[in-house]
C-alpha positions in Angstrom: 10.5 -3.6 -14.3 13.8 -4.6 -15.6 17.5 -4.2 -13.4 19.4 -3.3 -15.5 23.8 -3.9 -15.2 24.4 -0.9 -12.3 20.8 0.5 -11.2 20.5 2.6 -8.1 17.5 2.3 -5.7 17.0 5.8 -6.9 16.6 4.5 -10.4 13.7 2.2 -9.6 11.9 3.7 -7.2 11.8 7.1 -9.5 10.2 3.8 -12.6 8.2 2.3 -9.9 6.1 6.1 -8.9 6.2 7.4 -12.8 4.1 3.8 -13.2 2.0 3.9 -11.0 1.0 7.8 -12.1 0.5 6.1 -15.1 -1.6 3.7 -13.6 -3.7 6.4 -11.1 -3.8 8.9 -13.9 -4.7 7.1 -17.4 -4.4 7.6 -20.5 -5.1 12.0 -20.9 -7.1 13.7 -23.3 -4.9 16.7 -24.8 -2.3 16.5 -26.7 -0.1 13.9 -25.2 -1.1 10.5 -24.1 0.4 9.2 -21.4 2.8 12.9 -20.3 0.1 15.2 -20.3 0.0 17.9 -17.8 -1.9 15.9 -15.4 0.6 13.8 -15.5 3.0 15.7 -14.7 1.9 17.3 -12.4 0.4 14.4 -9.8 4.3 13.1 -11.1 5.2 16.1 -9.1 3.7 15.9 -6.0 4.0 12.0 -5.9 7.7 12.7 -5.9 7.8 15.9 -3.2 5.3 13.1 -1.0 7.4 10.0 -1.3 10.8 11.3 -1.5 11.2 15.1 -0.5 11.8 15.6 -3.8 11.1 19.2 -5.5 12.4 21.4 -8.4 13.5 19.0 -11.0 13.3 19.8 -14.6 12.7 17.3 -16.2 12.0 18.4 -19.5 11.5 15.6 -22.2 12.7 12.2 -20.5 10.8 11.6 -16.8 13.0 8.9 -16.2 16.8 9.8 -15.2 16.5 13.3 -13.5 13.5 13.1 -10.9 16.3 9.3 -10.5 18.6 11.7 -9.9 17.0 14.4 -7.9 16.2 10.9 -5.0 19.0 9.7 -5.3 21.0 13.0 -3.6 17.7 13.2 -1.2 19.5 10.1 0.1 22.7 11.1 0.1 21.7 14.0 2.6 23.0 14.2 6.1 20.6 13.5 8.8 18.4 11.8 6.1 16.0 8.7 6.6 13.7 7.2 4.2 10.5 7.6 6.5 8.9 3.4 7.1 6.9 2.7 4.1 2.7 1.5 5.6 3.5 -2.1 4.2 0.0 -3.8 5.4 0.0 -7.3 6.3 0.0 -10.2 4.0 -2.7 -13.7 4.3 
């Protein structure tokens, strides 16, 4: 993943989850090879589960729209990011 000037936490989290959904779903057999209905539904569910964001209207580009929603969620009063279940390495 490439970090660019002024990248926000929401941008990184959106891109990471977007790419993980690609790995999980794989290419579609329908007309849109990578951003078909299954991908869109899975990404929408993953964003809701991981970051608590929903109702995002991402029409032609998925990069950016969810980042805005994630940033807004982080800025909400009283919201804390849930702890991530990390496995011990080694």
